[in-house]
N, C-alpha and C positions, 0 to 999 in steps of 0.2 A: 504493500500500500504506500509506503514512503516513497518508493521509486516512482510510482504513478503520480503521487501528489507533486513531486519535484518536476515531473514532465509537464503537469498542468500549469504550475507556477511559471516555469521557463517559457511555455507556449504563450501564456497570457502576457508575460512581460514583453515577449517579442512582438506580439500584436500591438501592445500599447506604444512601443517604440515606433513601429511602422506607422501608426496613426499620427503620432507626433510629427514625423517627417512629412506625412501627407498634408498636415495642417499648415506646414510652412511652404506649401506649394509644390512639393515634389511628389510625383505619382509613385506609389509603391508597386512592386512586382507581385504577382500571384505566388503563393507558396505551393509546395508540392501537395498539400492536403486539400487545398481549396481552389476551385475553379470558379471564381466570382464573375458574375455577369456584369457587375458594376461595383463601385465602392460601397461597402456596408456602412451601417451606422445611421442611415436616414430614418425618418419617422415611419416609412412604409417598407421596411426590409423584412423579408421572409427567408428563413434559413431552411435549406433542404439537406438532410443528412442521410446518405444511403450506406448500406452495410458492407458491400464488397464489390470488387471489380472482376471477379471470376465469373459470376453469373451475368451473362451477356445483356440481359434486359436492362439493368440499371443504368449503364452508361449510354447504351444505344437508344433506349426508349424512355424510361421513366424520367430521367433528368431533363432531356430536351422537351419532352411533351409537357411536363409540369411547368417548366419555365415559360413555354409558349402560351399556355393557358392563363397563367398569372398575368402576363403582359396583355393578353386579350381582355381580361376582366378589370385590370387596374394598370393603366398605361404608365403611371408614375411609381408603381411598386418596383422594388428591386429584389432579386433572388441571390442569396449567398449560398454557394454549394460546397459540400465536402463529402468525400467517400472514405469510409473507415478502413478499406482494404482488408477486411476480415479481422480487424483488431479492435476488441471491445474497449481497451484502454485508450487507444487512439481516438475512438468515437467520443469517449468521455471528454478528452482534451478538446475535441472539435466543438462540443457543446459549450465548454467553458470559453473558448475563443469567440464563439458567436454571441454569447451573453455579453462579453466585453465589447464587442463591436456594435451592440445595440439593436439586435434583431427583435422584432415584436412578436413574431410567430415562428415556431420551430416545427418542421415536419420531419419526423424521424422514423426511419425503418431500422429498428434496433439490431445490431450485430448480436447482442446478448440482452434479451428482454428483462432479465433480473438485474444485471450489472448496471444498466442504464438508469435504474430507478432513482438513485440519489442525484444524478445529473438532471433528470427531469424535475425533481422536487426543487433543486436549486434554481432552475430556470423559472418555474412557476412562482417561487418566492420572490423573484425579481419582476413579476408582473407579466411574464411571457406566456402566451398560450402555446400549448403543445398538442400536435396531432400525431397519433401513431399511424404510420403508413405501412400497409401490407402485413406488418407484424404487430401484434398487440403488446406494446411495451408496458411494463409495470410502472406504477406511480400515478400522480394526479393529472393524467392527460385529459384534454377537453373533448377530443373526438378521435374516432378510429375509422379508417377506410380500408377495405380489403375485399376479398372474395369469401364466399362461404367455404371455409377451408376443410371442414369435415366432408362437405359435398365433393370437393376436389378428390379426397381420398376414396370416396365411394365410387366416383367416376373411374378412377384408376383401377380399383378392384373389379368393377363391373366389366371394364374393357379387357382386363386380363382373362376373366371368365369367358367372355364372348370369344376371345381369340382361341382359348382352349377348346371350346365347343364340347363335344361329347367326351373329351379327355379330362374334363373338369370333374374329378371324383375325389372322394375323401382320402384316397391313396396317392393322389397326384402331389408330388413334392415341389413346393414353391420356395424360392429364395426371396427374402424380403430385406431390402436395403433402404433404411429410413434416413431422414434428414438429421440435422444437428439438434440434439436435445435442448440446447440453449435457445433455440428458435421455437416459440410457442406454436407456430404454424405446423412444425414438424409433428408434434404430438397430435394435432387435429387431423393432419393428413393420415397419420398412422391409424388413428381411431376410425376414420371413415373407411380406410382400406380393410381393416379387420372386420368392420361391420359387413362389408360386402363379401369377404373371403372366408371368414370363420365358419366352420361346419360344412364347407363346400369343397375345400382342398386342404392339404396338409402343409402348413407353414413350417417347413422342416429346418430352416436356418433363418435367423433374423438378427440383424446388426445395424448399427448406425454408420452411415457413410460420410457424415459430417459435411454434406454438400460438396464434397471434393471428389473429382473423378479418380484421383490416385488412391484415395482411401477406399472408395467403392470397388475399385479394381482389386485391391488387396483382399477385401471381404469376399468378393466373388471367387477369387482364387481359393480362399480358405473353404468356401462352401463346396466347391467342386471336389476338393481334397476330402472333405468330410462325407459328402453324399454320393460322390461318383458322377461323372459327366453324363452317363446314360440315364441316371435316375432323376434328373432335374427337368420338370415339366414346364416351368416358366419362372420369370423373375419380375418381382415388383421393385422398381426403382422410383424413389420419391420425386426425382426431377431429371431433366434431360442431361444436365451436366454430368451427374453420376452415371446415367445410362450410357454415356459415351465411353467411360472407363470400363463399364461392365461389358459392353458390346465388343470391345477390343479383347477382353479376356475370353469371352465366349468364342470368338473367332479363333483365337490361339488354341483353345481346347477342342476345336472342331465341333462345337455345338452350334447347330443352326436350326431354324424353323420353329423355335420356341418363342412364346410371347415375352416381350420386354416393355414395360411401361415407362412413362416419363412425365414431365410437367414443365410448363413455361413456353412450350411451342418455340423453342430455339431453332434457328435455321438448321443447325447440324442435326437436331432431333427430327425435324421434318424431312430432311434428306435421308436419314436412316429409315424412316417410315417408308419413304418411296422405294428405297433399296431393299426393304424387307428385313433389316437387321434390328429394327425397333417396331413394335406393333402399334403403339399409341402414345399420345401425349395429352396434356390438358392445357387448353388455351384460355388464359386469363387476359382478356383484351387489355393491353397496357394503357391505351388512350382513355377509356372511360375511368379507369382507376386514377390515373394522373390528373385528369380533368376534375374528378370528384374531390381529390385532395386539394387542388388549387382553389376550387370554389369554397371549400371549407376554410382554407387558410385566409382567403381574401375576406370572407364574411367575418371571421374572428378578428382580423386586423381592423376592420371597419365597424366592429362592435354590432354586427348584424346577427339575427337569430339563425341558428343552425338546425332547429327542430324539424323543419321540413326536409332537410337533407339527411341527417342522421336519425333515422326513424326507429332503429332497434337499440337495445341496450345489452352489452356484454360485460361480463365480469373478468377483469384481468387477473394475472397470477398474484397480484398484491391485494386483491379483494376490492379494487376500485370499480365502481359502476361507470361504464363508458358509453356515451352516445355513439352509435355505430352505423355505418353505411356499408352494407354488404352487397357485392355484385355477384352475378351468376356465371360460373365457369362452364366451359364446353369441352367435351371429349373430342379429340381429333384422331382419326385413323386415315388410312390411304383413301378411303371412300369419300371423305368430306373435306380434303385439303382445299379444293377449289372453292367450296362454299363457306370456308371459315377464314383462314389466314390470308388467302389470296383475295377473296372478296372484300375483306376489310382493309386491304392495302398494306398489311403487315409485311408481306413479301410479294414480289413479282414472280411470275413463273420462271423468268430468266434467272432470278436469284437462286431459286431451288434447283432448276434444271441446268446446272453447269455440265461441262463435257462428261465428267465422271458419272453423271446421273441421267444423261440424255435418254439412253435406252430404257431405263426403269421408268422415267417420266412418261415416255410414250406409251408404255404398257399400262401405266396408271391413268392415262387420259389427261395428263397435264401438258397443255400446248400453249 
């Protein structure tokens, strides 16, 4: 804890010095943690803190979509951005920095929902409104926007069963690689998947992949060693990133034709679905989620009511009752790629159907 606090103090001091220089008329450079769209500290500054740069969606979609919507809703609002790069202590430091810079609203997708609690309380004590984004952080947050995460897990489990068809029996051995236990969403995905799978198949091996393809690959290798390559009927992967590592291990072990789930509709995941090395993913449309968070943030910034937006109430891990806005996820298989991620403009067919996937795309009807 002492090391973490020293980092916070040092980071805060550095920001204060930078602001002093700026006040004298010299523009400060962006630091490695924050990609600011404009100078912070104004009366209409919103902070956006995302958890990692490994999951493709955050840098490619969530950040730019959120910023664009804020600008649409509030032309003189400013967005200050930082990515924790998978480090909970770094995210705590980023919160401290943004408090010092004078943000009025913080939108946080927590790297660790419990660890961020004290930082959120500090922000709220300073009069800052906090929105939990995509992951329900602990502490006194004003609102939460995400998808129905248990439903995500149910869709994953149901897609796995559908892919198994008549091979879905109580003797069918399934490998289950879940997300990071520090992420509250991971528990909800897991609960939903178990709801769909329990009693219908045998979950013979279950571990956490920590949202990392390398860890998921290690767990998959261990599962093959434990169960035997010929005895594995399917694999539940909580997201596409981990599914990539798992698919590589399956190929190396000469295991093919079995279901492999995912989530996030990452381009690589969609391409694996086209190629037949992944059976499904779950599409959580990024734009509606980012737009919803931006609307909540601007409303809170302008002291407007959010009851019409956050119509549900969820209880966080800290016991706080949080007004919530939950969006509806969609299962994606080879059969509905055109009607989901392509139709919504998430990807063009040309993005998916590169040279390596041209033949598979033609067979799948993607033109």
